[in-house]
C-alpha positions as CSV (number, residue, x, y, z in Angstrom):
1,M,-20.8,82.4,125.1
2,A,-17.9,80.9,127.0
3,D,-14.6,80.3,125.0
4,Q,-14.4,76.7,123.7
5,P,-11.3,74.8,124.6
6,N,-8.7,74.4,122.0
7,R,-8.8,70.7,120.7
8,F,-5.3,71.0,119.6
9,A,-3.9,72.3,122.8
10,P,-1.8,69.7,124.7
11,R,-3.0,68.1,127.9
12,G,-0.7,68.1,130.9
13,G,-0.4,71.8,131.8
14,N,2.5,74.2,131.0
15,E,5.1,71.4,131.1
16,A,3.5,69.8,127.9
17,L,3.2,73.3,126.4
18,H,6.7,74.4,126.8
19,L,8.0,71.0,125.6
20,I,6.1,71.3,122.3
21,T,6.7,74.9,121.7
22,T,10.5,74.6,122.2
23,M,10.9,71.7,119.7
24,N,12.6,71.9,116.5
25,E,10.6,71.5,113.3
26,T,11.6,67.7,112.9
27,S,10.5,66.9,116.4
28,L,7.2,69.0,116.1
29,Q,6.3,67.2,112.9
30,K,6.8,63.8,114.6
31,I,4.6,64.8,117.7
32,A,1.9,66.2,115.3
33,G,2.0,63.0,113.5
34,M,1.7,60.9,116.7
35,A,-1.4,63.0,117.8
36,A,-3.1,62.7,114.5
37,N,-2.7,58.9,114.7
38,L,-4.1,58.8,118.1
39,A,-7.0,60.8,117.1
40,G,-7.5,59.1,113.8
41,D,-7.7,62.5,112.2
42,P,-4.9,63.6,109.7
43,S,-6.1,67.2,110.1
44,V,-5.0,67.1,113.8
45,A,-1.4,67.2,112.9
46,Q,-1.6,70.5,111.1
47,G,-3.7,71.8,114.1
48,V,-0.9,70.9,116.6
49,I,1.7,72.6,114.4
50,D,-0.5,75.7,114.1
51,H,-1.2,75.9,117.7
52,A,2.5,75.5,118.7
53,Q,3.8,78.1,116.1
54,G,0.9,80.5,117.4
55,I,2.2,80.6,120.9
56,R,6.0,80.6,120.5
57,F,6.4,84.1,121.8
58,I,4.2,83.9,124.8
59,S,6.0,80.6,125.6
60,M,9.3,82.5,125.5
61,L,8.0,85.0,128.0
62,E,6.9,82.2,130.3
63,N,10.2,80.6,130.0
64,M,11.9,83.8,131.0
65,R,9.6,84.1,134.1
66,M,10.3,80.5,135.2
67,D,14.1,81.0,134.6
68,Q,13.8,83.7,137.5
69,N,11.8,81.2,139.6
70,L,8.9,83.6,139.7
71,S,5.3,82.3,140.0
72,Q,2.5,83.9,138.1
73,R,1.1,85.5,141.3
74,E,4.6,86.9,142.2
75,L,5.1,88.5,138.7
76,A,1.6,89.8,138.6
77,Q,2.3,91.6,141.8
78,Q,5.3,93.2,140.3
79,M,3.4,94.2,137.2
80,G,0.4,95.6,139.2
81,Y,-1.8,93.0,137.6
82,T,-4.3,90.6,139.2
83,P,-3.1,87.0,138.9
84,S,-6.1,86.1,136.9
85,R,-5.2,88.8,134.4
86,L,-1.6,87.5,134.0
87,S,-3.0,83.9,133.8
88,R,-5.2,85.0,130.9
89,M,-2.3,86.6,129.2
90,E,-0.1,83.6,129.4
91,A,-2.8,81.4,128.1
92,S,-3.4,83.5,125.1
93,A,-2.1,83.3,121.6
94,D,0.7,85.5,120.4
95,A,-1.7,87.3,118.1
96,D,-3.9,88.3,121.1
97,L,-1.0,89.9,123.0
98,K,-1.1,93.7,123.8
99,F,2.2,95.7,123.3
100,G,1.6,97.4,126.7
101,D,1.2,94.0,128.4
102,I,4.5,92.7,126.9
103,L,6.3,95.9,128.1
104,A,4.9,95.4,131.6
105,Y,5.9,91.7,131.6
106,T,9.5,92.4,130.4
107,N,10.1,95.4,132.7
108,A,8.9,93.4,135.7
109,L,11.5,90.8,134.9
110,G,14.2,93.5,134.6
111,M,14.7,92.9,131.0
112,N,15.1,95.3,128.2
113,M,13.1,94.7,125.0
114,S,14.5,95.5,121.4
115,I,12.5,95.5,118.2
116,L,14.2,94.5,115.0
117,F,12.2,95.0,111.7
118,D,13.7,92.3,109.5
119,S,12.1,92.8,106.0
120,Q,11.9,89.8,103.9
121,R,11.9,92.0,100.8
122,L,15.4,93.3,101.6
123,P,18.4,91.4,100.1
124,A,20.1,89.0,102.2
125,A,23.3,91.0,102.4
126,Q,21.3,94.1,103.7
127,R,19.6,92.0,106.3
128,I,23.0,90.5,107.5
129,K,24.3,94.1,107.8
130,Q,21.6,95.1,110.1
131,H,22.2,92.1,112.4
132,V,26.0,92.6,112.3
133,A,25.3,96.2,113.2
134,A,23.1,95.2,116.3
135,I,25.8,92.7,117.4
136,H,28.5,95.5,117.0
137,T,26.5,97.8,119.3
138,L,26.2,95.1,122.1
139,L,29.8,94.3,121.8
140,E,30.7,97.9,122.2
141,D,28.6,98.0,125.5
142,L,30.7,95.1,126.8
143,C,33.8,96.9,125.9
144,R,32.8,100.1,127.9
145,L,31.9,97.9,130.8
146,A,35.4,96.2,130.7
147,K,37.0,99.5,130.6
148,H,34.8,100.8,133.5
149,V,35.6,97.9,135.9
150,G,39.3,98.1,135.0
151,Q,42.1,95.5,134.6
152,G,42.3,92.6,136.9
153,D,38.6,92.6,137.6
154,E,36.9,89.2,137.3
155,I,34.1,90.7,135.2
156,A,36.7,92.3,132.8
157,G,38.4,88.9,132.5
158,K,35.2,87.1,131.5
159,I,34.3,89.8,129.0
160,N,37.8,89.4,127.4
161,E,37.3,85.7,127.2
162,F,33.8,86.2,125.7
163,Y,35.2,88.6,123.0
164,K,37.7,85.8,121.9
165,E,35.0,83.2,121.9
166,V,32.8,85.4,119.7
167,L,35.7,86.2,117.4
168,F,36.6,82.6,117.1
169,N,33.1,81.3,116.5
170,F,32.4,84.1,114.0
171,L,35.6,83.3,111.9
172,L,34.9,79.6,112.2
173,G,31.3,80.0,110.8
174,Y,32.5,82.5,108.2
175,K,35.2,80.1,107.0
176,R,32.6,77.3,106.8
177,N,30.0,79.2,104.8
178,Y,32.7,80.7,102.5
179,S,34.1,77.3,101.6
180,Q,30.6,76.3,100.5
181,L,30.4,79.1,97.8
182,P,30.8,77.8,94.2
183,D,34.2,79.7,93.8
184,G,35.1,80.0,97.5
185,A,38.8,79.6,98.1
186,P,40.0,77.9,101.4
187,L,40.4,80.6,104.0
188,R,43.0,80.4,106.8
189,F,43.3,82.6,109.9
190,N,46.4,82.9,112.2
191,A,47.6,85.1,114.8
192,E,50.0,86.8,112.7
193,T,47.5,88.1,110.0
194,D,44.9,88.8,112.8
195,E,47.5,91.0,114.7
196,N,48.3,92.8,111.4
197,Y,44.7,93.5,110.8
198,F,44.2,95.1,114.1
199,E,47.4,97.2,113.7
200,N,46.5,98.5,110.1
201,N,42.8,98.8,110.4
202,E,42.1,102.3,111.8
203,E,38.4,101.5,112.6
204,T,39.2,98.6,114.9
205,A,42.5,99.6,116.4
206,N,40.9,101.3,119.3
207,R,39.2,98.0,120.2
208,K,42.4,95.9,120.1
209,S,42.5,95.8,124.0
210,C,39.2,94.3,124.2
211,L,40.1,91.6,121.6
212,T,43.6,90.5,122.4
213,V,45.6,89.7,125.6
214,E,48.4,92.0,126.5
215,K,51.8,90.2,126.0
């Protein structure tokens, strides 16, 4: 028996599909409500939402392919797949994807894939520590790259600027969240205290050159 078309899938090709799957929750709710009104069936709204949420991962893969200006046929050739096989993969739901296909897809795009097991049962503090550890590892990779290319290189300069941007955004977000705590006292960061921190903290002293500009 032939597969029946999904009555909740958007008409208009991949453009409409990507538009819906990249919407925030508020926009998605509005679009789902409009679809239900047009169909005269309230159940259509939940169907549209379920469909969009069920293809978020495959849509992300497609977006990565299109960001590299690769057609399905071109990527299929790099994967060693037939175009029809890749087309079926991109038309499937997240739950139907096979791990081997995902690896072949990302490898053909020249991208590494990392898996983070984020248990909802863990305390929020422990989950935050896991994410911070992952960010720390990536920043260390950038630091090694900056040291490898040496001073004066354009790449090293951009990495240095990126480090400062990451630090600024982190401190800004940390300050904002901390101030919302019931007993959170105002926090202030300045160049002098930051400098003392890097001088006196043994763990971060060896990364000072990646975080500050030599004077």
